[in-house]
C-alpha atoms as an extended CHARMM CRD file, in Angstrom:
* protein
*
       133  EXT
         1         1  MET       CA             -2.0700000000      -17.9430000000      -26.9190000000  PROA      1               0.0000000000
         2         2  SER       CA              1.4010000000      -17.8480000000      -28.2020000000  PROA      2               0.0000000000
         3         3  ILE       CA              2.4810000000      -20.0480000000      -31.0360000000  PROA      3               0.0000000000
         4         4  MET       CA              4.9800000000      -21.9390000000      -28.8200000000  PROA      4               0.0000000000
         5         5  LEU       CA              2.3080000000      -22.6360000000      -26.2220000000  PROA      5               0.0000000000
         6         6  GLN       CA             -0.0470000000      -23.9340000000      -28.9580000000  PROA      6               0.0000000000
         7         7  LYS       CA              2.7090000000      -26.2920000000      -30.2090000000  PROA      7               0.0000000000
         8         8  LEU       CA              3.4810000000      -27.4890000000      -26.6900000000  PROA      8               0.0000000000
         9         9  ASN       CA             -0.1810000000      -28.0410000000      -25.8770000000  PROA      9               0.0000000000
        10        10  ASN       CA             -0.9020000000      -30.0680000000      -29.0450000000  PROA      10              0.0000000000
        11        11  ILE       CA              0.1140000000      -33.7550000000      -28.7370000000  PROA      11              0.0000000000
        12        12  ARG       CA              0.6620000000      -34.2340000000      -32.5380000000  PROA      12              0.0000000000
        13        13  THR       CA              2.7900000000      -31.1370000000      -32.9780000000  PROA      13              0.0000000000
        14        14  LEU       CA              4.6800000000      -32.1090000000      -29.7480000000  PROA      14              0.0000000000
        15        15  ARG       CA              5.3830000000      -35.5500000000      -31.1300000000  PROA      15              0.0000000000
        16        16  ALA       CA              6.6350000000      -34.1240000000      -34.4170000000  PROA      16              0.0000000000
        17        17  MET       CA              8.9000000000      -31.7630000000      -32.5830000000  PROA      17              0.0000000000
        18        18  THR       CA             10.3890000000      -34.4140000000      -30.3210000000  PROA      18              0.0000000000
        19        19  ARG       CA             11.2930000000      -36.8440000000      -33.1590000000  PROA      19              0.0000000000
        20        20  GLU       CA             14.6980000000      -35.0760000000      -33.6330000000  PROA      20              0.0000000000
        21        21  PHE       CA             15.5810000000      -35.2400000000      -29.8920000000  PROA      21              0.0000000000
        22        22  SER       CA             17.2080000000      -38.1470000000      -28.1070000000  PROA      22              0.0000000000
        23        23  ILE       CA             15.7030000000      -39.7460000000      -24.9480000000  PROA      23              0.0000000000
        24        24  ASP       CA             18.3860000000      -38.0700000000      -22.8110000000  PROA      24              0.0000000000
        25        25  VAL       CA             17.3970000000      -34.6030000000      -24.0290000000  PROA      25              0.0000000000
        26        26  LEU       CA             13.6930000000      -35.3120000000      -23.5840000000  PROA      26              0.0000000000
        27        27  GLU       CA             14.3950000000      -36.5540000000      -19.9890000000  PROA      27              0.0000000000
        28        28  GLU       CA             16.3290000000      -33.3410000000      -19.2650000000  PROA      28              0.0000000000
        29        29  MET       CA             13.4460000000      -31.2130000000      -20.6800000000  PROA      29              0.0000000000
        30        30  LEU       CA             11.0250000000      -33.2090000000      -18.5570000000  PROA      30              0.0000000000
        31        31  GLU       CA             12.9910000000      -32.5490000000      -15.4540000000  PROA      31              0.0000000000
        32        32  LYS       CA             13.0990000000      -28.8830000000      -16.2030000000  PROA      32              0.0000000000
        33        33  PHE       CA              9.3400000000      -28.7970000000      -16.7280000000  PROA      33              0.0000000000
        34        34  ARG       CA              8.8090000000      -30.5250000000      -13.4050000000  PROA      34              0.0000000000
        35        35  ILE       CA             11.0680000000      -27.9010000000      -11.6670000000  PROA      35              0.0000000000
        36        36  VAL       CA              9.2210000000      -25.0380000000      -13.2290000000  PROA      36              0.0000000000
        37        37  THR       CA              5.8120000000      -26.6330000000      -12.3880000000  PROA      37              0.0000000000
        38        38  GLU       CA              6.8210000000      -27.0740000000       -8.7490000000  PROA      38              0.0000000000
        39        39  GLU       CA              8.0230000000      -23.4830000000       -8.5070000000  PROA      39              0.0000000000
        40        40  LYS       CA              4.7090000000      -22.2810000000       -9.9250000000  PROA      40              0.0000000000
        41        41  ARG       CA              2.7770000000      -24.4960000000       -7.4960000000  PROA      41              0.0000000000
        42        42  SER       CA              4.7080000000      -23.1460000000       -4.4560000000  PROA      42              0.0000000000
        43        43  GLU       CA              4.1890000000      -19.5310000000       -5.7730000000  PROA      43              0.0000000000
        44        44  GLU       CA              0.4250000000      -20.0050000000       -5.9830000000  PROA      44              0.0000000000
        45        45  GLU       CA              0.3070000000      -21.7470000000       -2.6200000000  PROA      45              0.0000000000
        46        46  SER       CA              2.2760000000      -18.8210000000       -1.0650000000  PROA      46              0.0000000000
        47        47  LEU       CA             -0.2140000000      -16.3310000000       -2.6460000000  PROA      47              0.0000000000
        48        48  ARG       CA             -3.2210000000      -18.3380000000       -1.3050000000  PROA      48              0.0000000000
        49        49  GLU       CA             -1.6310000000      -18.4500000000        2.1990000000  PROA      49              0.0000000000
        50        50  ASN       CA             -0.9040000000      -14.6530000000        2.1380000000  PROA      50              0.0000000000
        51        51  LEU       CA             -4.5770000000      -13.9230000000        1.0610000000  PROA      51              0.0000000000
        52        52  ALA       CA             -5.9260000000      -16.2010000000        3.7520000000  PROA      52              0.0000000000
        53        53  GLU       CA             -3.6730000000      -14.4860000000        6.2790000000  PROA      53              0.0000000000
        54        54  LYS       CA             -4.8850000000      -11.0200000000        5.1650000000  PROA      54              0.0000000000
        55        55  GLN       CA             -8.4390000000      -12.0740000000        5.2830000000  PROA      55              0.0000000000
        56        56  GLU       CA             -7.9510000000      -13.4980000000        8.8130000000  PROA      56              0.0000000000
        57        57  LYS       CA             -6.4980000000      -10.1960000000        9.9520000000  PROA      57              0.0000000000
        58        58  ILE       CA             -9.4030000000       -8.2970000000        8.3210000000  PROA      58              0.0000000000
        59        59  ASN       CA            -11.9840000000      -10.4940000000       10.1140000000  PROA      59              0.0000000000
        60        60  ALA       CA            -10.0820000000      -10.0660000000       13.4480000000  PROA      60              0.0000000000
        61        61  TRP       CA            -10.2520000000       -6.2620000000       13.0340000000  PROA      61              0.0000000000
        62        62  LEU       CA            -13.8440000000       -6.3210000000       12.1430000000  PROA      62              0.0000000000
        63        63  GLU       CA            -14.6670000000       -8.4330000000       15.2590000000  PROA      63              0.0000000000
        64        64  LEU       CA            -12.7090000000       -5.9780000000       17.3890000000  PROA      64              0.0000000000
        65        65  MET       CA            -14.5150000000       -3.0120000000       15.7690000000  PROA      65              0.0000000000
        66        66  LYS       CA            -17.9140000000       -4.6710000000       16.4420000000  PROA      66              0.0000000000
        67        67  SER       CA            -17.0510000000       -5.4330000000       20.0060000000  PROA      67              0.0000000000
        68        68  GLU       CA            -16.3120000000       -1.5990000000       20.3840000000  PROA      68              0.0000000000
        69        69  GLY       CA            -19.4890000000       -0.6200000000       18.6120000000  PROA      69              0.0000000000
        70        70  ILE       CA            -17.8110000000        0.7390000000       15.4840000000  PROA      70              0.0000000000
        71        71  SER       CA            -19.0130000000       -0.1510000000       12.0180000000  PROA      71              0.0000000000
        72        72  PRO       CA            -17.0270000000        0.0980000000        8.8480000000  PROA      72              0.0000000000
        73        73  ASP       CA            -19.4910000000        2.6920000000        7.6570000000  PROA      73              0.0000000000
        74        74  ASP       CA            -18.5400000000        4.8680000000       10.5880000000  PROA      74              0.0000000000
        75        75  LEU       CA            -14.9370000000        4.8540000000        9.4150000000  PROA      75              0.0000000000
        76        76  MET       CA            -15.8100000000        5.6490000000        5.8540000000  PROA      76              0.0000000000
        77        77  GLY       CA            -18.5390000000        8.1550000000        6.5800000000  PROA      77              0.0000000000
        78        78  ASP       CA            -16.4350000000       11.3390000000        6.3170000000  PROA      78              0.0000000000
        79        79  ILE       CA            -14.1650000000       10.0760000000        3.5060000000  PROA      79              0.0000000000
        80        80  ALA       CA            -16.6840000000        8.7970000000        1.0010000000  PROA      80              0.0000000000
        81        81  ALA       CA            -17.8300000000       11.5150000000       -1.3680000000  PROA      81              0.0000000000
        82        82  PRO       CA            -21.5660000000       11.6100000000       -1.9580000000  PROA      82              0.0000000000
        83        83  THR       CA            -22.4260000000        9.9380000000       -5.3100000000  PROA      83              0.0000000000
        84        84  GLY       CA            -24.3280000000       11.5960000000       -8.0150000000  PROA      84              0.0000000000
        85        85  THR       CA            -23.4750000000       15.1840000000       -6.9490000000  PROA      85              0.0000000000
        86        86  SER       CA            -20.7850000000       17.1280000000       -8.5870000000  PROA      86              0.0000000000
        87        87  LYS       CA            -19.7860000000       20.7850000000       -8.0640000000  PROA      87              0.0000000000
        88        88  LYS       CA            -20.5990000000       22.8610000000      -11.0730000000  PROA      88              0.0000000000
        89        89  ARG       CA            -18.6170000000       25.8930000000      -11.8240000000  PROA      89              0.0000000000
        90        90  ALA       CA            -20.6560000000       29.0940000000      -11.4350000000  PROA      90              0.0000000000
        91        91  ALA       CA            -21.7240000000       30.7050000000      -14.7780000000  PROA      91              0.0000000000
        92        92  ARG       CA            -19.4020000000       33.4730000000      -15.9510000000  PROA      92              0.0000000000
        93        93  PRO       CA            -20.8520000000       36.9230000000      -15.7690000000  PROA      93              0.0000000000
        94        94  ALA       CA            -21.5850000000       38.6440000000      -19.1000000000  PROA      94              0.0000000000
        95        95  LYS       CA            -19.0330000000       41.2680000000      -20.1450000000  PROA      95              0.0000000000
        96        96  TYR       CA            -20.5300000000       42.5350000000      -23.3100000000  PROA      96              0.0000000000
        97        97  ARG       CA            -23.9650000000       43.6380000000      -24.4200000000  PROA      97              0.0000000000
        98        98  PHE       CA            -25.0370000000       43.9040000000      -28.0400000000  PROA      98              0.0000000000
        99        99  THR       CA            -28.0490000000       43.9040000000      -30.2640000000  PROA      99              0.0000000000
       100       100  ASP       CA            -28.5090000000       40.9250000000      -32.6230000000  PROA      100             0.0000000000
       101       101  PHE       CA            -29.8290000000       40.9200000000      -36.1480000000  PROA      101             0.0000000000
       102       102  ASN       CA            -33.4660000000       40.6240000000      -34.8530000000  PROA      102             0.0000000000
       103       103  GLY       CA            -33.0500000000       43.6980000000      -32.7240000000  PROA      103             0.0000000000
       104       104  GLU       CA            -32.8900000000       41.7750000000      -29.3730000000  PROA      104             0.0000000000
       105       105  GLN       CA            -30.4750000000       42.6680000000      -26.6410000000  PROA      105             0.0000000000
       106       106  LYS       CA            -27.9810000000       39.7890000000      -26.0740000000  PROA      106             0.0000000000
       107       107  THR       CA            -24.9300000000       39.3420000000      -23.7990000000  PROA      107             0.0000000000
       108       108  TRP       CA            -21.6070000000       37.5690000000      -24.2550000000  PROA      108             0.0000000000
       109       109  THR       CA            -19.0850000000       36.5510000000      -21.4740000000  PROA      109             0.0000000000
       110       110  GLY       CA            -16.0740000000       36.9360000000      -23.7280000000  PROA      110             0.0000000000
       111       111  GLN       CA            -15.5270000000       33.1400000000      -23.7540000000  PROA      111             0.0000000000
       112       112  GLY       CA            -15.8820000000       31.0330000000      -26.8160000000  PROA      112             0.0000000000
       113       113  ARG       CA            -16.6620000000       32.0930000000      -30.3480000000  PROA      113             0.0000000000
       114       114  MET       CA            -17.6540000000       35.7350000000      -30.7250000000  PROA      114             0.0000000000
       115       115  PRO       CA            -21.3820000000       36.0700000000      -31.7100000000  PROA      115             0.0000000000
       116       116  LYS       CA            -21.7990000000       36.9860000000      -35.3870000000  PROA      116             0.0000000000
       117       117  PRO       CA            -23.5370000000       40.4050000000      -34.7980000000  PROA      117             0.0000000000
       118       118  LEU       CA            -20.6690000000       41.4470000000      -32.4110000000  PROA      118             0.0000000000
       119       119  ALA       CA            -17.9740000000       40.1080000000      -34.8270000000  PROA      119             0.0000000000
       120       120  GLN       CA            -19.5550000000       42.0270000000      -37.6840000000  PROA      120             0.0000000000
       121       121  ALA       CA            -19.6580000000       45.2400000000      -35.6520000000  PROA      121             0.0000000000
       122       122  VAL       CA            -16.0350000000       44.8740000000      -34.7070000000  PROA      122             0.0000000000
       123       123  ALA       CA            -15.1370000000       44.1630000000      -38.3450000000  PROA      123             0.0000000000
       124       124  ASN       CA            -16.9560000000       47.4430000000      -39.3160000000  PROA      124             0.0000000000
       125       125  GLY       CA            -14.6140000000       49.4610000000      -36.9990000000  PROA      125             0.0000000000
       126       126  LYS       CA            -16.2360000000       49.3330000000      -33.5750000000  PROA      126             0.0000000000
       127       127  SER       CA            -14.1670000000       48.3530000000      -30.5590000000  PROA      127             0.0000000000
       128       128  LEU       CA            -15.1230000000       45.5720000000      -28.0860000000  PROA      128             0.0000000000
       129       129  ASN       CA            -14.8280000000       48.3170000000      -25.3380000000  PROA      129             0.0000000000
       130       130  ASP       CA            -17.9150000000       49.9500000000      -26.9630000000  PROA      130             0.0000000000
       131       131  PHE       CA            -19.9700000000       46.8850000000      -25.9310000000  PROA      131             0.0000000000
       132       132  LEU       CA            -18.7730000000       46.4960000000      -22.3080000000  PROA      132             0.0000000000
       133       133  ILE       CA            -21.4160000000       46.2950000000      -19.6650000000  PROA      133             0.0000000000
């Protein structure tokens, strides 16, 4: 809540603020508050009417669809994506084959960090082309 709103909402603070104003100024402020309040009321009433009108239209369309034997699920059946399933990207094929420190044959796709045994072999003068599958 803003400081000004806190001051206007507290009767003691409001009394203290209005001590320096004349009755004419306070009456003018009161009239402006009334105008703003009425504008806000009419705005909210207009919103409520629009929402009620929209809901009325929705209900009318639903009744028309029911009379024709169409359900809302029929309309959304093709559009709605199945939940819980996601397409996973296929694993990348291995591009390089090398022997690790334990003597096991391993593969690497070429994506991500280079495996240490492969990096060590390249550092010792071998080419990545030597390990192509």
